[in-house]
C-alpha positions as CSV (number, residue, x, y, z in Angstrom):
1,X,-8.4,-25.5,-72.1
2,X,-5.2,-23.8,-71.2
3,X,-7.2,-20.9,-69.8
4,X,-9.0,-23.3,-67.4
5,X,-5.8,-24.8,-66.2
6,X,-4.4,-21.4,-65.4
7,X,-7.4,-20.5,-63.4
8,X,-7.3,-23.7,-61.4
9,X,-3.6,-23.4,-60.6
10,X,-3.9,-20.0,-59.0
11,X,-7.1,-20.6,-57.1
12,X,-7.1,-19.4,-53.5
13,X,-7.5,-22.0,-50.8
14,X,-10.7,-22.2,-48.8
15,X,-10.8,-20.1,-45.6
16,X,-11.1,-23.2,-43.3
17,X,-8.0,-24.8,-44.6
18,X,-5.6,-23.0,-42.3
19,X,-7.2,-24.0,-38.9
20,X,-4.4,-26.3,-37.9
21,X,-2.0,-23.4,-38.0
22,X,-4.2,-21.4,-35.6
23,X,-4.5,-24.3,-33.2
24,X,-0.7,-24.7,-33.1
25,X,-0.3,-20.9,-32.4
26,X,-2.9,-21.0,-29.6
27,X,-1.3,-24.0,-27.9
28,X,2.1,-22.2,-28.1
29,X,0.7,-19.0,-26.6
30,X,-1.0,-20.9,-23.7
31,X,2.3,-22.6,-23.1
32,X,4.2,-19.3,-22.9
33,X,1.6,-17.8,-20.6
34,X,1.8,-20.8,-18.3
35,X,5.5,-20.8,-18.3
36,X,5.8,-17.1,-17.2
37,X,3.0,-17.5,-14.6
38,X,4.8,-20.5,-13.0
39,X,8.2,-18.8,-13.0
40,X,7.0,-16.3,-10.5
41,X,8.4,-13.3,-12.4
42,X,6.1,-10.3,-11.9
43,X,7.7,-7.7,-14.1
44,X,10.4,-5.2,-13.7
45,X,11.6,-4.7,-10.1
46,X,12.1,-1.2,-8.7
47,X,15.6,-0.3,-7.9
48,X,16.2,2.4,-5.3
49,X,19.3,4.6,-5.6
50,X,21.9,3.3,-3.2
51,X,23.0,6.8,-2.2
52,X,19.6,7.7,-0.8
53,X,18.3,4.8,1.4
54,X,14.9,5.3,2.8
55,X,14.0,4.5,6.4
56,X,11.2,1.9,6.5
57,X,8.3,3.0,8.6
58,X,6.3,0.0,10.0
59,X,2.6,-0.4,9.4
60,X,0.2,1.4,11.8
61,X,-0.5,-1.9,13.6
62,X,3.2,-2.5,14.4
63,X,4.7,0.8,15.6
64,X,7.3,0.1,18.3
65,X,7.1,1.6,21.7
66,X,9.7,4.4,22.0
67,X,9.5,5.4,18.4
68,X,9.0,9.0,17.4
69,X,7.0,10.1,14.3
70,X,5.7,13.2,12.6
71,X,2.1,12.8,11.5
72,X,0.8,14.1,8.1
73,X,-2.9,14.8,8.8
74,X,-5.0,16.1,11.6
75,X,-5.4,13.3,14.2
76,X,-7.7,13.1,17.2
77,X,-6.0,12.5,20.6
78,X,-8.4,10.6,22.9
79,X,-8.3,10.5,26.7
80,X,-8.6,6.8,27.1
81,X,-7.7,3.6,25.3
82,X,-10.6,2.3,23.3
83,X,-12.7,5.5,23.7
84,X,-13.6,7.2,20.4
85,X,-13.0,10.9,19.9
86,X,-16.8,11.5,20.2
87,X,-17.0,9.6,23.6
88,X,-14.3,11.8,25.1
89,X,-15.3,14.6,27.4
90,X,-15.8,18.0,25.6
91,X,-13.1,19.8,27.7
92,X,-10.4,17.2,26.9
93,X,-10.9,16.9,23.1
94,X,-7.7,17.6,21.3
95,X,-7.1,17.4,17.5
96,X,-3.4,17.2,16.7
97,X,-2.6,19.3,13.6
98,X,-0.5,17.9,10.7
99,X,3.2,18.1,11.5
100,X,2.8,17.2,15.1
101,X,5.5,15.0,16.6
102,X,4.4,12.0,18.6
103,X,6.4,9.7,20.8
104,X,4.9,6.3,21.5
105,X,4.8,5.4,25.2
106,X,2.6,2.3,25.3
107,X,0.6,0.1,22.9
108,X,-2.5,-2.0,23.6
109,X,-5.3,-3.8,21.7
110,X,-8.8,-2.7,22.4
111,X,-11.9,-3.6,20.4
112,X,-10.0,-5.1,17.5
113,X,-7.9,-2.0,17.0
114,X,-4.4,-1.1,18.1
115,X,-4.2,2.0,20.4
116,X,-1.0,3.9,21.1
117,X,-0.5,6.1,24.2
118,X,1.5,9.0,22.9
119,X,3.1,12.2,24.0
120,X,2.4,15.0,21.5
121,X,4.7,17.9,20.8
122,X,4.2,20.7,18.3
123,X,6.1,20.8,15.1
124,X,8.7,23.2,16.7
125,X,9.7,20.4,19.1
126,X,9.2,22.5,22.2
127,X,5.5,23.0,22.9
128,X,3.8,20.1,24.7
129,X,0.4,19.5,23.3
130,X,-0.8,16.7,25.5
131,X,-0.6,13.0,26.3
132,X,-3.4,10.6,25.3
133,X,-4.3,7.7,23.0
134,X,-4.4,7.5,19.2
135,X,-6.0,4.6,17.3
136,X,-4.2,2.8,14.6
137,X,-7.2,3.5,12.4
138,X,-6.5,7.3,12.7
139,X,-2.9,6.7,11.6
140,X,-3.8,4.5,8.6
141,X,-3.2,6.2,5.3
142,X,-0.9,8.9,6.8
143,X,2.7,9.3,5.8
144,X,4.5,8.9,9.1
145,X,7.9,10.3,9.1
146,X,10.3,8.6,11.4
147,X,12.2,11.0,13.6
148,X,15.6,10.3,15.0
């Protein structure tokens, strides 16, 4: 009889006996997730070095008139506002190479896109390449370097 008592005393509990503990942990986890989601904290914020401030370049739809930029990719220069590069006359087609400096003269909306009238100068700063229109679509995705 003592052998049976010993076996009964050390018997493992059934696997379903600990479900209240899992429910409590799940409720606690959902509460934590809800708290962090409502607090608005999105993770660690980037800190820039104060000794090296970076000039903010506006998006391609908001470039100011009078600004000068250096383009990072080959960009078509069109003869008219709203005309695509393929619609331009063959003799007046110009592709500005990467590194070209552009100065914005005017800005207009045409066919749901922003167009900029620019004066293009080669990367040396002396050779005039032409004056024409550049679409904001052509400038999207480029790293425009603000010139002073």
